[in-house]
C-alpha positions in Angstrom: -57.0 142.4 -54.4 -55.7 145.3 -52.1 -58.1 148.3 -51.8 -56.9 151.7 -51.4 -59.3 154.5 -50.4 -58.0 157.8 -50.6 -59.1 161.6 -51.5 -60.6 162.1 -55.1 -58.7 164.2 -57.4 -59.0 165.2 -61.0 -57.2 162.6 -62.3 -60.3 160.2 -61.0 -63.4 162.3 -62.9 -63.3 160.0 -65.9 -63.8 157.0 -63.6 -66.3 158.7 -61.0 -68.1 160.1 -64.0 -68.9 156.5 -65.7 -69.7 154.5 -62.5 -71.8 157.5 -61.9 -73.7 157.3 -65.2 -74.2 153.3 -65.4 -76.2 154.0 -62.4 -78.1 156.4 -64.3 -78.3 154.3 -67.2 -79.5 151.3 -66.1 -80.6 151.3 -62.4 -83.3 152.9 -60.6 -81.4 153.7 -57.4 -81.4 157.0 -58.7 -84.0 159.3 -59.4 -81.6 161.4 -62.1 -81.8 160.9 -65.6 -79.8 163.4 -67.6 -76.1 161.8 -67.3 -73.8 163.9 -65.9 -70.6 165.1 -67.9 -67.1 165.1 -66.3 -67.1 168.7 -66.2 -69.9 168.9 -63.9 -68.2 165.8 -61.1 -64.9 167.7 -61.3 -66.8 171.2 -60.1 -68.5 168.9 -57.3 -64.9 167.2 -56.0 -63.4 170.6 -56.4 -66.0 172.6 -54.4 -65.6 173.6 -51.0 -68.7 172.1 -49.4 -67.9 168.5 -50.4 -65.7 165.6 -49.8 -65.6 162.9 -52.1 -63.3 159.3 -51.5 -62.7 156.6 -54.3 -61.8 153.2 -54.1 -59.1 152.0 -56.2 -58.1 148.3 -56.8 -55.1 147.2 -59.6 -55.0 150.9 -60.3 -58.7 151.4 -60.8 -61.3 153.2 -59.3 -64.3 151.1 -59.0 -66.2 152.9 -56.4 -66.6 156.5 -54.7 -68.4 158.0 -52.2 -69.1 161.5 -51.0 -71.0 164.3 -49.0 -71.9 167.7 -49.2 -74.8 169.8 -48.4 -77.7 168.1 -47.0 -80.0 171.6 -47.4 -79.0 175.4 -47.8 -78.8 177.6 -44.8 -76.5 178.0 -41.9 -78.6 176.2 -39.5 -78.0 172.8 -41.9 -74.1 172.9 -41.8 -73.7 169.9 -39.4 -75.8 168.1 -41.8 -74.8 166.6 -45.0 -76.1 164.2 -47.2 -74.1 161.3 -49.0 -74.5 159.4 -51.9 -72.2 156.0 -52.8 -71.7 154.0 -56.3 -69.7 150.7 -56.9 -68.9 149.7 -59.9 -70.7 146.2 -60.9 -67.8 143.9 -60.2 -66.8 145.4 -56.6 -70.6 145.2 -55.1 -70.7 142.7 -52.2 -67.1 142.6 -51.8 -67.0 144.9 -48.2 -66.0 147.7 -50.5 -69.2 150.0 -49.7 -69.0 149.3 -46.0 -65.2 150.3 -45.7 -66.0 153.8 -48.2 -68.7 154.9 -46.0 -67.2 153.9 -42.9 -64.2 156.5 -44.4 -66.2 158.8 -45.4 -67.5 159.0 -41.8 -64.7 159.4 -40.3 -63.6 161.9 -42.4 -66.9 163.5 -41.8 -66.5 163.4 -38.2 -63.1 165.5 -38.4 -64.9 168.2 -40.3 -67.6 168.3 -37.6 -70.2 166.6 -39.3 -72.6 165.7 -37.1 -75.2 163.9 -38.8 -74.8 162.2 -42.4 -78.2 161.5 -44.3 -78.7 158.9 -47.2 -81.5 159.3 -49.5 -82.8 156.3 -51.0 -84.8 154.8 -53.8 -87.2 152.7 -52.7 -86.1 150.4 -55.7 -83.2 149.6 -53.9 -83.7 147.8 -50.7 -80.5 146.5 -50.7 -79.0 149.8 -50.0 -81.7 150.3 -46.9 -80.1 147.1 -45.5 -76.6 148.0 -45.9 -77.3 151.2 -44.3 -79.1 149.9 -41.5 -76.2 147.3 -40.5 -73.9 150.7 -40.8 -75.7 152.2 -37.9 -78.2 154.3 -40.1 -81.7 155.0 -38.8 -84.8 154.5 -41.0 -86.3 158.2 -40.7 -89.2 158.5 -42.7 -90.7 157.5 -46.2 -92.2 160.5 -48.5 -94.2 158.4 -50.9 -94.0 158.9 -55.2 -91.5 161.6 -54.7 -89.4 160.4 -57.7 -90.2 159.3 -60.8 -88.1 157.6 -63.4 -88.8 155.2 -66.3 -92.7 155.5 -65.8 -92.4 154.2 -62.4 -93.6 156.3 -59.0 -90.6 155.9 -56.2 -90.2 156.8 -52.9 -87.8 158.5 -51.1 -86.4 156.8 -48.0 -84.5 159.0 -45.4 -81.9 157.0 -43.0 -79.7 159.1 -41.0 -76.5 158.2 -39.0 -75.2 160.5 -36.1 -71.9 160.9 -35.9 
């Protein structure tokens, strides 16, 4: 099946919201417990300090990756935190790798020096995924997240572009 990776636009908001909300509802990969609404996603896509890509197959968005500010302040402007979520049917297909590689290329072009991943300890697959893409494990913050009555660690990984 042919996959297209392209910048997200207003027509992708519903699909991105659906993919993210499924992760919020059904997994511990995000510490977020409140589902997003489409206007929040639309505002994020349109923000000057974020960048979104989508993966599309057969006319349907099956995943997205984005980056935005890591921390506030001008000293951090070359460091961005990214996120990636795929529809369950798209996992394990190489789509995640393609999205992150394209996101990193576009980040380089925007003078981003470092991409940071904040990963839930409940998602060891994401740690392996990021390591395979050249991200380095730089720290673990024990029990900084809580969801569904469980304390979760935050694993930080980064890649210098």
